[in-house]
C-alpha positions in Angstrom: 29.1 42.2 -49.8 25.1 42.6 -47.0 21.9 41.8 -48.2 21.1 45.6 -48.2 24.0 46.2 -51.3 22.4 43.4 -53.3 19.3 44.7 -53.0 20.5 48.3 -53.9 22.5 47.1 -56.6 19.6 44.9 -58.0 16.6 47.9 -57.5 19.3 50.3 -59.9 20.2 48.8 -62.3 17.1 47.8 -62.9 16.4 51.5 -62.7 13.8 51.8 -60.0 14.1 54.3 -56.7 13.5 53.6 -53.2 10.7 54.6 -53.5 9.3 53.1 -56.7 10.1 50.1 -54.7 8.8 50.8 -51.3 5.1 51.6 -53.8 6.1 48.1 -56.1 5.7 45.9 -52.2 3.7 48.4 -50.4 5.8 49.9 -48.4 7.8 53.0 -47.2 10.7 54.0 -48.4 11.9 55.1 -45.4 12.2 51.2 -45.1 13.6 51.1 -48.3 16.8 52.3 -47.2 17.2 51.0 -43.5 17.1 47.5 -45.5 19.7 49.4 -48.2 22.1 50.7 -45.2 21.7 47.6 -42.7 20.8 44.1 -45.0 18.0 43.2 -41.4 14.9 42.1 -43.9 12.0 40.5 -42.7 11.6 37.0 -45.0 8.1 38.4 -46.4 9.7 41.3 -46.8 12.5 40.2 -49.2 10.5 38.1 -51.0 8.7 40.8 -52.2 11.5 42.8 -53.3 13.5 39.4 -55.0 9.6 39.6 -56.5 9.5 43.1 -57.7 12.9 43.1 -58.9 13.1 39.2 -60.7 16.5 37.9 -58.8 16.1 35.0 -57.1 16.2 35.0 -53.4 18.5 32.6 -52.9 21.0 33.9 -55.2 20.9 37.2 -53.3 20.7 35.4 -49.8 24.0 33.2 -50.2 26.6 35.3 -52.7 30.0 36.6 -50.9 32.3 39.2 -51.4 34.0 36.2 -53.1 31.9 35.1 -55.4 31.4 37.2 -58.3 28.1 40.0 -58.0 25.0 38.9 -60.5 24.0 40.3 -63.0 21.1 42.5 -63.0 19.4 43.5 -66.2 18.9 46.8 -66.7 14.6 47.2 -68.5 13.7 49.9 -69.7 10.6 50.4 -69.7 10.0 54.7 -70.7 8.1 54.0 -73.8 9.3 56.6 -76.6 10.7 59.1 -74.1 14.5 58.1 -74.7 15.5 62.0 -75.4 13.5 63.0 -71.8 16.4 65.2 -69.8 14.6 64.5 -66.7 14.8 60.3 -67.7 17.8 60.7 -68.7 20.2 62.6 -65.3 18.4 59.8 -63.5 19.9 57.2 -64.7 22.9 58.8 -64.5 22.8 59.0 -60.6 21.7 56.1 -60.2 24.6 54.4 -62.5 27.4 56.7 -60.9 25.6 54.9 -57.3 26.4 52.0 -58.8 30.0 52.8 -59.2 30.7 54.2 -55.8 29.3 50.9 -54.7 31.2 48.6 -56.6 34.3 51.1 -56.1 32.9 50.2 -52.6 32.3 45.9 -53.1 36.4 46.8 -54.8 38.3 47.8 -50.9 35.3 45.3 -49.2 37.5 42.8 -52.0 40.8 44.3 -51.1 40.8 44.4 -47.5 40.0 40.6 -47.4 43.1 39.7 -49.3 45.2 41.9 -47.0 43.3 39.4 -44.3 44.4 36.4 -45.7 47.9 37.0 -46.6 49.0 38.8 -42.3 
């Protein structure tokens, strides 16, 4: 799994949109999108992202497909508005996106196993 996918998983697990992460680190949403899609990010921006997401930069850089995914705890920073319909819709969309990412990881791992057997 490339670095961009790991960042995306961490961001979604924290309940952040691309725009919210961009705002936290003083960058643009298109830059965050590009990082997540390509995995290309400079060292300083990666450090800012890791701080904003409360993740260890070395851990996110070194994990391979064969290692278990790091656990990113979802932090719910809402006050007493958990029943807010819009909040629940957003969380549901993020969880669906996370499930799709996990399916992609499984597909890649299966491909890797097939290649090893060949």
